[in-house]
C-alpha positions in Angstrom: -3.0 -35.9 219.5 -6.4 -35.4 218.0 -8.1 -32.0 217.6 -11.8 -31.4 216.8 -12.8 -29.6 213.6 -15.7 -27.2 213.5 -18.2 -29.6 211.8 -18.3 -31.9 214.7 -20.8 -30.9 217.4 -20.4 -33.4 220.1 -17.5 -35.3 221.6 -17.7 -39.0 221.0 -18.0 -41.3 224.0 -14.8 -43.1 225.1 -16.4 -46.3 223.8 -17.1 -45.0 220.3 -15.0 -46.7 217.6 -12.7 -44.7 215.4 -11.5 -45.5 211.9 -9.0 -43.4 209.9 -9.7 -42.7 206.2 -7.0 -41.6 203.9 -7.5 -40.9 200.2 -6.0 -39.5 197.0 -7.8 -36.2 197.1 -6.4 -35.2 193.7 -8.6 -37.8 192.0 -12.4 -37.1 191.8 -13.2 -40.8 191.9 -11.2 -41.2 195.1 -13.0 -38.3 196.8 -16.4 -39.6 195.7 -15.6 -43.1 197.1 -14.3 -41.5 200.3 -17.5 -39.5 200.8 -19.6 -42.7 200.4 -17.3 -44.5 202.8 -17.6 -41.7 205.4 -21.4 -41.6 205.1 -21.7 -45.4 205.7 -19.3 -45.3 208.7 -21.3 -42.4 210.2 -24.5 -44.4 209.7 -22.9 -47.3 211.6 -22.0 -45.0 214.5 -18.2 -45.1 213.8 -16.3 -41.9 214.1 -14.1 -41.3 211.0 -10.7 -39.6 211.2 -9.0 -37.8 208.3 -5.8 -35.7 207.9 -6.5 -32.0 208.1 -5.3 -31.5 204.5 -7.7 -34.2 203.2 -10.6 -32.5 205.1 -9.7 -29.2 203.6 -9.6 -30.7 200.1 -13.0 -32.4 200.6 -14.8 -29.5 202.4 -18.5 -29.5 201.5 -18.7 -33.2 200.8 -18.0 -34.6 204.2 -21.0 -36.2 205.9 -21.4 -36.9 209.6 -18.8 -36.7 212.3 -15.2 -36.2 211.2 -12.2 -35.8 213.5 -9.0 -34.2 212.4 -6.2 -36.7 212.2 -2.9 -35.1 213.1 0.0 -36.6 211.3 2.6 -38.0 213.7 6.3 -37.7 213.3 7.8 -40.4 211.1 8.1 -43.7 213.0 5.8 -42.7 215.9 2.7 -44.2 214.5 -1.0 -43.4 214.9 -3.1 -44.0 218.1 -6.7 -44.0 219.0 -8.0 -45.8 215.9 -8.6 -49.4 215.1 -8.1 -49.4 211.4 -6.9 -47.2 208.5 -8.9 -47.4 205.3 -6.9 -46.2 202.3 -8.6 -45.2 199.0 -6.1 -45.0 196.1 -3.4 -46.9 194.4 -0.4 -48.6 196.0 1.3 -45.2 196.2 -1.4 -43.9 198.6 -1.1 -47.1 200.6 2.6 -46.6 200.9 2.0 -43.0 202.1 -0.3 -44.4 204.8 2.3 -46.9 205.8 4.5 -44.1 207.0 1.9 -43.4 209.7 1.2 -46.9 210.9 4.5 -48.7 210.5 5.4 -48.4 214.2 2.0 -49.3 215.5 -0.3 -52.3 215.4 -3.0 -50.6 213.4 -3.8 -52.5 210.1 -4.3 -50.9 206.7 -7.2 -51.8 204.5 -6.5 -50.8 200.9 -9.3 -49.9 198.5 -8.0 -49.9 194.9 -8.3 -46.9 192.7 -5.1 -47.4 190.8 -4.1 -49.7 188.0 -2.7 -52.9 189.5 -3.1 -52.3 193.3 -1.2 -55.3 194.7 -1.5 -53.9 198.2 -5.2 -53.2 198.0 -7.8 -55.7 199.2 -11.0 -54.3 197.7 -12.3 -52.2 194.9 -14.1 -48.8 195.2 -17.3 -50.3 194.0 -17.5 -52.5 197.1 -17.9 -49.6 199.7 -21.1 -51.1 201.3 -19.4 -54.5 201.7 -16.2 -52.9 203.1 -18.2 -51.0 205.7 -20.0 -54.2 206.7 -16.7 -55.9 207.2 -15.4 -53.0 209.3 -18.6 -52.8 211.4 -18.5 -56.6 212.1 -14.7 -56.6 212.4 -14.8 -59.5 210.0 -11.4 -59.2 208.6 -8.1 -61.0 209.1 -4.7 -59.3 209.4 -1.6 -60.3 207.4 1.8 -59.1 208.5 4.4 -58.1 205.8 8.2 -58.2 206.0 9.8 -54.7 205.8 13.3 -53.3 205.4 15.3 -50.9 207.6 17.8 -48.6 205.9 20.8 -46.8 207.4 23.2 -44.5 205.5 26.6 -44.0 207.0 29.6 -41.8 206.2 33.0 -42.5 207.8 31.1 -44.7 210.3 28.6 -42.1 211.4 24.9 -42.5 210.8 23.6 -39.6 208.7 20.2 -40.9 207.6 17.8 -43.7 208.2 14.4 -44.9 206.9 12.3 -48.0 206.2 10.8 -49.6 203.1 7.7 -51.7 202.5 8.5 -52.4 198.8 12.1 -51.7 198.1 15.2 -49.7 198.7 16.6 -48.4 195.3 20.1 -47.1 194.9 20.3 -45.2 191.7 22.7 -43.0 189.7 21.6 -39.4 189.5 23.0 -38.6 186.0 21.8 -40.5 183.0 25.2 -40.4 181.1 27.2 -41.9 184.0 27.3 -45.3 185.8 27.4 -45.8 189.5 30.1 -48.1 190.9 29.1 -50.0 194.0 30.7 -52.7 196.2 28.1 -55.1 197.7 28.7 -57.0 200.9 26.4 -59.7 202.3 26.7 -60.8 205.9 30.1 -59.2 206.4 31.7 -60.7 203.3 32.2 -59.0 199.8 29.9 -60.3 197.1 30.6 -58.3 193.9 31.6 -54.9 192.6 29.2 -53.5 189.9 29.3 -50.6 187.6 25.6 -50.2 187.1 22.6 -47.9 186.8 21.9 -48.9 190.4 20.5 -51.8 192.5 17.4 -52.8 194.4 17.0 -54.5 197.7 13.3 -55.5 197.9 10.9 -57.3 200.2 8.6 -60.1 199.0 5.8 -57.5 198.9 8.0 -55.4 196.6 8.9 -58.3 194.3 5.8 -57.5 192.2 6.8 -53.8 192.0 10.1 -52.2 190.8 12.0 -55.4 191.2 9.6 -57.3 188.9 10.1 -54.6 186.2 13.8 -55.1 186.6 13.7 -58.8 186.0 13.5 -60.1 189.5 11.4 -63.1 190.6 8.0 -63.0 192.2 8.2 -64.0 195.9 5.1 -65.1 197.8 4.3 -62.7 200.7 4.5 -65.6 203.2 8.2 -66.0 202.4 10.6 -64.0 204.5 13.5 -62.9 202.4 15.5 -60.1 200.9 15.7 -59.7 197.1 18.8 -58.1 195.6 18.5 -57.0 192.0 21.3 -55.2 190.1 20.1 -52.6 187.6 21.8 -52.8 184.2 25.0 -54.0 185.7 28.0 -54.2 183.4 29.2 -57.6 184.7 29.0 -61.3 183.9 27.5 -62.1 187.3 24.5 -59.8 187.8 21.7 -62.1 188.6 18.9 -61.4 191.1 19.7 -62.9 194.5 17.3 -64.1 197.1 18.8 -63.9 200.6 17.6 -65.1 204.0 15.6 -62.9 206.3 18.4 -62.2 208.7 21.0 -61.3 206.1 22.6 -57.9 206.2 23.4 -56.1 202.9 25.9 -53.3 202.8 26.3 -51.3 199.6 29.3 -49.0 199.4 29.5 -46.2 196.8 33.0 -46.9 195.5 33.3 -44.2 192.8 30.9 -41.3 192.3 33.6 -38.8 191.5 32.0 -37.9 188.1 28.4 -38.1 189.4 26.4 -38.8 192.5 23.7 -41.3 193.5 20.4 -41.3 195.3 18.9 -43.8 197.7 15.1 -44.1 197.6 12.8 -45.9 200.0 9.5 -46.9 198.3 10.0 -44.0 195.8 8.9 -41.6 198.6 11.8 -40.8 200.8 15.3 -40.1 199.5 18.8 -38.7 200.2 21.9 -38.1 198.2 24.8 -40.5 197.9 28.5 -39.6 197.6 31.7 -41.6 197.3 32.6 -43.5 200.5 29.0 -43.7 201.8 27.6 -47.0 202.9 24.0 -48.1 202.8 23.1 -50.8 205.3 19.9 -52.8 204.7 18.4 -55.4 207.0 15.1 -56.8 208.2 12.8 -54.2 209.5 12.1 -53.7 213.2 8.4 -53.3 212.4 6.0 -55.1 210.1 3.2 -53.7 208.0 -0.2 -55.1 208.9 -2.7 -55.4 206.1 -6.3 -56.1 206.7 -7.8 -58.9 204.5 -11.5 -59.4 203.7 -11.1 -62.8 202.1 -8.9 -65.8 202.3 -8.1 -66.0 198.6 -4.6 -67.3 198.0 -1.8 -65.1 196.5 -1.9 -67.2 193.3 -5.4 -65.9 192.6 -4.3 -62.3 193.3 -1.3 -62.7 191.0 -3.5 -64.1 188.2 -6.1 -61.4 188.6 -3.8 -58.4 188.9 -1.6 -59.3 186.0 -4.4 -60.8 183.9 -2.5 -64.1 183.5 -4.0 -66.6 181.0 -5.1 -69.8 182.7 -7.4 -71.3 180.0 -7.6 -75.0 180.2 -7.0 -75.4 183.9 -9.2 -78.2 185.2 -8.2 -78.0 188.9 -11.7 -77.0 190.2 -13.4 -79.8 188.1 -10.9 -82.4 189.3 -11.5 -81.4 192.9 -15.2 -81.8 192.5 -14.7 -85.2 190.9 -12.7 -86.3 193.9 -15.5 -85.1 196.2 -18.0 -87.2 194.1 -19.9 -84.0 193.2 -21.3 -84.2 189.6 -22.1 -80.5 189.3 -19.7 -78.4 187.1 -19.8 -74.6 187.7 -17.9 -71.7 186.2 -14.2 -71.4 186.5 -13.3 -69.7 189.9 -11.1 -67.1 188.2 -13.6 -66.2 185.6 -11.4 -67.1 182.7 -13.8 -69.4 180.9 
């Protein structure tokens, strides 16, 4: 599966560790961070693996031993590496998820984007990241995913998966898409709308959040259904159980057509009579975590939520009979 590139002079021993590195090569700060990461991994005796396209984009700035990482077919997953370190925003992490979704290899996201909910560390922490990788001092968190199947007249014509959400959208701005939604084999509602989302808890802070859906903690296993600008009295977001099966039928697209997107990366066209079946994914995304900080802290930090006046830390110290008062743990005071 792996092929050697010219810059590598000696084959690694079978015992040598391999870590894949993927980055957003279109961003200078990402390539600089990747070069630092690769140099530190090389110093630690860990063989780095990169996609051929990334190697070509970074030619001249790659230190040490680099193996060419051949992209597998969708759904086959990577092999021969213990971890994938991704430098970029959530979009780059979602790109990397396509490679590891069917394997047990965890992703470690290094944020170079704006919010970066899927990322675990910042690019300024390269030395610390490498130390955690070398010592294998990270935990792995599994995330709920979605499987998507598109059918026409009973025949399967397309399938994919989603880490964040499946979005069913109209393709023409001036028209509405009419859909009939079924949950667990029973009809729920018929909506004339701009579209609808079925999201995971991970995706509840992405598109679904912008569309007015609730934030769902990652430890919760659930499907989130969010209608988009539905012309209906009942068009509230719905939280379904993890085993629920959602079927969306395109009732009327005679004047327009629709599109189904998975994580904003993979799409196909929708026509009248087509059905989109959405259910719990057969695979889980594994995310490497460097700390045990709770999701509440992540939510506060990523969205910059105001928490002035919170006395929880001081109250905890009083209960422990500790008289010392230190700074607020979230840095808001």
